[in-house]
C-alpha positions in Angstrom: -16.0 -10.8 -9.3 -16.8 -8.0 -11.7 -13.7 -8.4 -13.9 -11.9 -11.5 -15.1 -8.9 -12.0 -12.8 -6.3 -14.5 -14.0 -5.3 -17.4 -11.8 -4.0 -17.9 -9.2 -4.9 -14.3 -8.3 -8.7 -14.8 -9.0 -8.8 -17.8 -6.8 -6.9 -15.9 -4.1 -9.5 -13.1 -4.0 -12.4 -15.5 -4.2 -11.0 -17.1 -1.0 -10.1 -13.8 0.7 -13.6 -12.5 0.2 -15.0 -15.4 2.1 -12.4 -15.1 4.8 -10.9 -18.5 3.8 -7.4 -18.6 5.3 -6.5 -21.2 2.7 -6.1 -18.3 0.3 -2.6 -18.0 1.7 -1.8 -21.5 0.4 -1.5 -19.8 -3.1 1.6 -18.0 -2.0 5.0 -19.6 -2.7 7.0 -20.6 0.4 9.4 -17.7 -0.1 6.8 -15.1 -1.2 6.8 -11.5 -0.1 3.9 -9.2 0.8 4.6 -5.5 0.6 1.8 -3.7 2.4 2.5 0.1 1.9 6.3 -0.4 2.3 6.1 -2.9 5.1 7.4 -6.2 3.9 6.5 -9.7 5.2 8.7 -12.5 4.0 7.7 -16.2 3.9 4.5 -17.9 4.8 4.9 -17.5 8.6 5.2 -13.7 8.4 2.5 -13.4 5.7 0.1 -15.5 7.8 0.7 -13.4 11.0 0.2 -10.2 9.0 -3.0 -11.6 7.4 -4.4 -12.7 10.7 -4.1 -9.2 12.0 -4.8 -7.0 9.0 -6.1 -8.9 5.9 -8.2 -12.0 6.1 -8.4 -11.8 9.9 -9.9 -8.3 9.7 -12.7 -9.6 7.5 -11.3 -8.0 4.3 -13.3 -8.0 1.1 -12.2 -6.6 -2.3 -14.7 -5.4 -4.9 -12.7 -5.7 -8.1 -13.1 -2.7 -10.4 -10.4 -3.4 -13.0 -7.6 -5.9 -13.9 -4.6 -5.3 -16.1 -1.7 -7.5 -17.0 1.4 -5.3 -16.9 5.2 -5.8 -17.2 5.2 -5.8 -13.4 2.6 -8.4 -13.0 -1.2 -8.5 -12.6 -2.6 -5.2 -11.4 -6.0 -5.5 -9.6 -7.7 -2.2 -8.7 -10.7 -2.2 -6.4 -12.5 -1.1 -3.2 -11.1 -2.8 -0.1 -13.3 -3.0 3.0 -12.2 -4.5 6.3 -12.1 -3.9 10.0 -8.5 -2.7 9.6 -8.5 -0.4 6.5 -10.8 0.8 3.8 -10.6 2.5 0.5 -9.5 2.3 -3.1 -6.6 -0.1 -3.3 -4.1 -1.4 -5.9 -2.8 -4.9 -5.6 0.1 -5.9 -7.9 0.9 -9.6 -8.1 4.0 -11.4 -9.4 3.2 -15.0 -10.2 5.3 -18.1 -11.0 3.2 -20.9 -12.3 0.4 -21.6 -9.8 2.0 -19.6 -7.0 1.9 -15.9 -6.0 5.5 -14.8 -5.3 4.9 -11.2 -4.5 1.8 -9.1 -3.6 2.3 -5.3 -3.4 -0.5 -3.2 -1.9 -0.8 0.6 -2.5 -3.6 3.2 -2.8 -5.7 2.6 -5.8 
């Protein structure tokens, strides 16, 4: 990674970038992924979404900047996959070692 990303978010992207589906183990059981306004609740929905559009589409993020904000950890970077490409903003809410929410928007 080109910028220091705090854990567990750093480990999440390390795994995502190698298409390691165990990256999803870093989500809390009741986590939410908000992908451009489409919300996926719980691990089953998150896994199904990821299989189609995230890890399953061979996604890789090149991190350009990281900022800890009142809303969580903001990671900006260039996302490349078989599903979508371009500048992306990922905001993470974390509770201890678990990701509780990941919000994806244009970066």
